[in-house]
C-alpha positions in Angstrom: -0.1 0.1 -0.1 1.4 3.6 -0.9 2.3 5.8 1.9 -0.6 8.3 1.1 -3.1 5.5 0.8 -2.0 4.2 4.2 -2.3 7.3 6.0 -5.5 8.5 4.5 -7.3 5.3 5.1 -5.9 5.1 8.6 -7.4 8.6 9.4 -10.8 7.9 7.9 -11.1 4.5 9.3 -9.7 5.8 12.6 -12.6 8.4 13.0 -15.2 5.5 12.6 -13.5 3.1 14.7 -13.1 5.5 17.6 -16.7 6.4 17.1 -18.0 2.8 17.3 -15.9 1.9 20.1 -17.0 4.7 22.1 -20.7 4.8 21.3 -21.9 2.1 23.9 -20.0 3.9 26.8 -21.0 7.4 26.0 -22.1 9.4 29.0 -20.7 6.6 31.5 -17.9 7.6 33.9 -14.6 5.9 33.7 -15.5 4.1 37.1 -18.7 3.0 35.7 -16.9 1.5 32.5 -14.3 -0.2 34.7 -17.1 -1.8 36.9 -19.1 -3.1 34.0 -16.4 -4.1 31.3 -13.1 -3.7 33.2 -11.8 -2.0 30.1 -13.4 -1.7 26.7 -11.0 -3.6 24.3 -13.3 -4.3 21.3 -16.6 -3.5 20.0 -19.7 -4.0 22.2 -23.4 -3.1 21.8 -25.7 -1.2 24.0 -25.3 2.1 25.6 -27.9 4.8 25.7 -28.4 4.7 21.8 -28.6 0.8 22.0 -26.0 0.6 19.2 -25.0 -2.7 17.7 -21.2 -3.7 17.8 -19.4 -1.6 15.4 -22.2 0.7 14.8 -21.2 4.4 14.0 -23.1 7.5 15.2 -23.3 11.1 14.0 -19.5 11.6 14.4 -18.9 9.4 11.4 -22.1 10.2 9.7 -21.4 14.0 9.8 -17.6 13.2 8.8 -19.0 11.4 5.5 -21.3 14.4 4.8 -18.3 16.6 5.0 -16.4 14.4 2.5 -19.2 14.3 0.2 -19.5 18.1 0.3 -16.0 18.7 -0.2 -15.7 16.3 -3.1 -18.8 17.7 -4.7 -17.5 21.3 -4.8 -14.0 21.7 -3.4 -13.6 25.3 -4.2 -16.8 26.2 -2.2 -17.9 23.2 0.1 -20.2 24.9 2.6 -23.5 24.7 0.4 -22.7 21.1 -0.8 -21.8 20.0 2.8 -24.9 21.9 3.9 -27.1 19.9 1.6 -25.5 16.5 3.0 -26.2 17.7 6.4 -29.8 18.7 5.6 -30.5 15.2 3.9 -28.8 13.5 6.8 -30.9 15.1 9.5 -34.1 14.5 7.5 -33.2 11.0 7.5 -33.8 10.8 11.4 -30.4 9.7 12.7 -30.2 8.1 16.1 -28.4 11.0 17.6 -27.8 14.7 16.6 -25.8 17.0 18.9 -27.7 20.2 20.1 -25.5 22.7 18.6 -25.5 21.0 15.2 -29.2 20.4 15.2 -30.2 23.8 15.9 -27.9 25.3 13.3 -28.9 22.8 10.7 -32.6 23.5 11.3 -32.1 27.1 11.5 -30.4 27.2 8.1 -33.2 25.2 6.6 -35.7 27.9 8.0 -33.6 30.8 6.3 -33.6 28.5 3.1 -37.5 28.7 3.0 -37.3 32.4 2.7 -36.1 32.2 -0.8 -37.3 28.9 -1.8 -34.1 26.9 -1.1 -35.3 25.0 1.9 -33.0 21.8 1.0 -30.1 23.9 -0.2 -29.6 27.1 2.2 -26.9 29.4 0.8 -23.6 29.9 2.3 -24.7 33.4 4.0 -27.7 31.6 5.6 -25.7 28.8 7.1 -23.4 31.5 8.9 -26.7 33.5 10.1 -28.0 30.3 11.5 -24.9 29.4 13.3 -24.7 32.9 14.8 -28.4 32.4 15.9 -27.4 29.3 17.7 -24.5 30.9 19.3 -26.5 33.6 20.7 -29.5 31.3 21.6 -27.0 29.3 23.7 -25.6 32.5 25.4 -22.6 32.7 23.4 -21.7 29.0 23.9 -21.0 27.1 20.6 -17.5 25.8 21.4 -18.7 22.3 21.4 -16.7 19.4 19.6 -19.5 18.8 17.1 -17.4 20.4 14.3 -14.1 19.0 15.2 -15.4 15.5 15.4 -16.3 15.7 11.5 -13.1 17.7 10.1 -10.6 15.0 9.3 -11.4 14.8 5.7 -10.2 18.4 5.2 -6.7 17.7 6.0 -6.7 14.9 3.5 -8.3 16.6 0.5 -6.8 20.0 0.4 -3.2 21.0 -0.4 -1.6 23.8 1.1 -1.8 24.6 4.9 -3.5 27.9 4.3 -6.3 26.6 2.5 -6.7 23.6 5.0 -7.1 26.2 7.9 -9.6 28.2 5.8 -11.8 25.4 4.9 -11.7 23.7 8.4 -12.6 26.9 9.8 -15.4 27.8 7.5 -16.9 24.2 7.7 -16.8 24.6 11.5 -18.6 27.7 11.4 -21.6 26.4 9.5 -22.9 25.0 12.9 -20.3 26.2 15.5 -19.8 30.2 15.4 -17.0 30.0 18.1 -13.7 31.1 17.0 -12.1 28.4 19.4 -13.9 25.6 17.8 -12.8 26.8 14.3 -9.3 27.4 15.4 -9.0 24.0 16.8 -10.5 22.5 13.7 -7.8 24.3 11.7 -4.9 22.9 14.0 -6.3 19.2 13.8 -6.7 19.2 10.1 -3.3 20.6 9.6 -1.8 17.9 11.9 -3.5 15.2 9.8 -2.3 16.8 6.6 1.3 17.0 7.7 1.1 13.2 8.3 -0.3 12.5 5.0 1.5 14.9 2.6 5.1 14.3 4.0 6.5 10.9 3.8 8.0 10.2 7.2 8.5 7.2 9.8 6.2 6.6 12.7 8.8 8.0 15.0 8.8 11.3 12.9 5.3 11.6 12.9 5.1 11.2 16.6 7.9 13.7 17.1 6.1 16.2 15.0 3.0 16.1 16.9 4.8 16.6 20.1 6.9 19.5 18.7 3.7 21.2 17.4 1.6 20.7 20.5 4.5 21.7 22.7 4.2 25.2 21.3 0.3 25.4 21.3 -2.1 26.5 24.0 -2.6 22.6 24.6 0.9 21.8 25.6 -0.4 20.6 29.0 -2.0 17.6 27.6 1.4 16.2 27.0 2.5 16.2 30.6 2.4 13.1 32.8 0.2 14.6 35.5 -2.4 15.9 33.1 -5.9 15.0 34.0 -8.3 14.8 31.0 -11.7 16.1 30.9 -13.9 14.0 28.4 -16.6 16.6 28.0 -18.1 18.1 24.9 -16.1 21.4 25.2 -13.9 21.3 22.1 -10.7 22.2 24.0 -11.3 19.4 26.5 -12.0 16.9 23.7 -8.9 17.9 21.8 -6.7 17.8 24.9 -8.1 14.5 25.8 -7.2 13.1 22.4 -3.5 14.4 22.8 -3.5 12.9 26.3 -4.6 9.6 24.9 -1.7 9.4 22.3 0.8 10.8 25.0 -0.3 8.4 27.5 0.3 5.4 25.1 3.8 6.5 24.5 4.4 7.0 28.2 3.4 3.5 29.1 5.1 2.0 26.3 2.2 0.9 24.3 2.8 2.8 21.1 0.0 1.4 18.9 -3.3 2.9 17.3 -5.2 0.4 19.6 -4.0 1.7 22.8 -4.3 5.5 21.8 -7.9 4.8 21.0 -8.7 2.6 23.9 -7.2 5.3 26.3 -9.7 7.9 24.9 -12.8 5.7 24.8 -12.3 4.4 28.4 -12.3 8.1 29.7 -16.1 7.8 29.3 -18.1 10.9 29.1 -18.5 12.2 25.3 -16.6 8.9 24.5 -17.7 8.4 20.9 -16.7 11.9 19.9 -13.5 11.9 21.8 -12.9 8.3 20.4 -13.5 9.6 16.8 -11.2 12.7 17.2 -8.5 10.6 18.8 -8.9 7.8 16.2 -8.5 10.3 13.3 -5.3 11.8 14.5 -3.9 8.3 15.6 -4.8 6.8 12.4 -2.9 9.6 10.4 0.3 8.7 12.7 -0.1 4.9 12.7 -1.6 4.5 9.2 -4.4 1.7 8.1 -1.8 -1.0 8.5 -1.7 -0.1 12.1 -5.3 -0.7 12.9 -6.3 -4.1 14.2 -7.9 -6.2 11.3 -10.9 -7.1 13.7 -11.9 -3.6 14.0 -11.9 -2.7 10.3 -14.0 -6.1 9.5 -16.5 -5.5 12.2 -17.1 -1.7 11.4 -20.4 -0.4 9.9 -20.0 1.6 6.7 -16.6 0.5 6.1 -17.3 0.4 2.3 -18.3 4.0 2.3 -15.4 5.3 4.4 -13.0 3.4 2.0 -14.6 4.9 -1.0 -14.7 8.7 0.1 -11.0 8.3 1.2 -10.0 7.3 -2.4 -11.9 10.3 -3.7 -9.7 12.4 -1.6 -6.5 10.8 -2.7 -7.6 11.0 -6.3 -8.2 14.6 -5.9 -4.9 15.2 -4.3 -3.2 13.4 -7.3 -4.9 15.7 -9.8 -4.0 18.8 -7.7 -0.3 17.6 -7.7 -0.5 17.1 -11.4 -1.8 20.6 -11.9 0.8 22.1 -9.8 3.4 20.2 -11.7 2.1 21.4 -15.1 2.0 25.1 -13.9 5.4 25.0 -12.6 6.9 23.3 -15.7 5.0 25.9 -17.9 
């Protein structure tokens, strides 16, 4: 398997696997998980959503919506992603985060004003997102945009464009600048792993060096206490902690990184998805246990959309080479 394929597939499957592992223990405490399961080590069913083993939730479903939107209109993905969001929410998913739900339905209401109920314009998405932010008392820094942003880092080329797209896609539902900023950082971390051929040790070293000079450096420290909440900073730091903890314990594998995350409980599916995407970009597809891949729901769709991103990246590279040679 080529390097880029390995990293890209690892990223997208990582999101879905982390989601599926965490879904049955969402909203449980770490102590409650330990008492019931000892330690989550594989797919189980149940939880408040009564999922089947390997079943994904809104984290993966919205990630696939973003992927479809980006692939449809790469230069202006908000409206095409928005259409995917609308179709998804109208399908009656088991779970939709409060901020996402309010913003999507708000955009649909704005769309009715000019006969575009199913395809709100970009400006209407931003208006709806601001409305949600204000309705929630200026609190829209949840993790609902971060959980779905991994594809941005795979599809686009330059780091400036990756930041721009991650921010604008975040602000479709989460108006808060902190959420947008972390989405940009997360997408760039994934992009650096996919677009620069490096060893596993080099990818881990790069993560540490970048995070050490960020506001989230504390998550690397041995005494850090992760908070598995729905606040975007807490979720991002929990993902960084989960990877750092695996390194500290000498269990430097995708498996241990994701299991560290989901066994925290709390918003376990989303923190699992965020950790899985980042860890997948570090360890690659060939670092993911086979049984987790085979037992995953929607694995064919995840694979298909990943190869769409790889094909787009290949075309972009050819265009850049042609322009340079010309």
